[in-house]
C-alpha positions in Angstrom: -9.1 -12.2 28.9 -6.2 -13.6 30.8 -5.1 -16.6 32.8 -5.6 -14.9 36.2 -9.0 -16.2 37.1 -8.8 -18.3 40.3 -12.4 -19.3 40.8 -13.8 -21.6 38.2 -15.2 -24.9 37.1 -13.6 -28.3 37.4 -13.8 -28.9 33.6 -13.1 -26.8 30.6 -13.9 -27.3 26.9 -11.8 -25.8 24.1 -13.7 -23.9 21.3 -13.4 -26.6 18.6 -15.0 -29.1 21.1 -17.7 -26.5 22.0 -18.4 -26.2 18.2 -18.7 -30.0 17.9 -20.8 -30.3 21.0 -23.3 -27.6 19.9 -23.3 -28.8 16.3 -22.3 -25.3 15.0 -19.3 -23.9 13.1 -16.3 -22.5 15.0 -17.2 -19.1 13.6 -20.6 -19.4 15.2 -19.0 -20.2 18.6 -16.8 -17.1 18.2 -19.9 -15.1 17.3 -21.7 -16.4 20.4 -18.8 -15.3 22.6 -18.7 -11.8 20.9 -22.5 -11.5 21.3 -22.3 -12.4 25.0 -24.2 -15.7 24.7 -21.3 -17.7 25.9 -18.3 -17.0 28.2 -14.8 -17.9 27.3 -11.5 -17.2 29.1 -7.9 -18.1 28.4 -6.3 -21.1 30.2 -2.6 -21.8 29.3 -3.0 -19.5 26.3 -6.1 -21.3 24.9 -9.6 -20.0 24.9 -11.9 -22.3 26.8 -15.5 -22.5 28.0 -16.6 -23.9 31.3 -18.1 -27.3 30.5 -21.1 -26.7 32.8 -22.3 -23.8 30.5 -22.8 -26.1 27.5 -24.7 -28.9 29.1 -26.8 -31.3 27.0 -25.5 -30.0 23.7 -26.9 -26.5 24.2 -25.8 -23.3 26.0 -27.7 -23.0 29.3 -31.0 -21.3 28.6 -30.6 -18.4 31.0 -26.8 -17.9 30.5 -27.0 -15.1 27.9 -29.4 -13.1 30.0 -27.2 -13.4 33.1 -24.0 -12.6 31.2 -25.8 -9.5 29.8 -26.8 -8.4 33.4 -23.2 -8.9 34.6 -21.8 -6.9 31.7 -24.3 -4.1 32.4 -23.0 -4.2 36.0 -19.5 -3.6 34.4 -18.2 -7.1 35.1 -15.5 -8.3 32.7 -15.3 -11.9 31.6 -13.0 -12.9 34.5 -15.2 -11.2 37.1 -18.3 -12.8 35.5 -16.6 -16.2 35.7 -15.7 -15.7 39.3 -19.3 -14.5 40.1 -20.8 -17.6 38.4 -18.5 -20.0 40.3 -18.5 -18.2 43.7 -19.6 -20.9 46.3 -23.2 -20.5 47.3 -25.0 -23.4 48.9 -28.4 -21.6 48.5 -28.3 -21.9 44.7 -27.1 -25.5 44.1 -23.4 -24.8 45.0 -22.8 -21.8 42.7 -24.6 -19.6 40.2 -23.4 -21.7 37.2 -24.9 -24.9 38.6 -28.1 -23.0 39.6 -28.6 -21.8 36.0 -28.7 -25.5 35.0 -31.4 -26.3 37.5 -34.5 -25.0 39.1 -32.6 -22.1 40.7 -32.1 -20.2 37.4 -34.7 -17.5 38.3 -32.9 -16.8 41.6 -29.6 -16.6 39.8 -31.0 -14.0 37.4 -32.6 -12.1 40.3 -29.2 -11.9 42.1 -27.4 -10.8 38.9 -30.1 -8.1 38.4 -29.5 -6.9 41.9 -25.9 -6.0 41.0 -27.1 -3.2 38.8 
């Protein structure tokens, strides 16, 4: 993971804040990242998570499945982040926003089509 991702969310959360927001230990947050249930990238040398992906004190329900599909399509974390935040008006502005709304099924279908 590096600092070279150009597409992305407007707001980031560092891992200790993710831990607090989700009500889990920092070790659990690291495990979620390793297991592909959460996406983290480096910004200014610090690992951060897009704030949109941890809405309402939980990880978005369909995020782990979509991340798994993107990894199966050989996307690295930076490419997955770019895909999630690529502008697309047909799914609420971008895939990350679509996952948090009623367009989650369409986002999953599009991720599956990458395979």
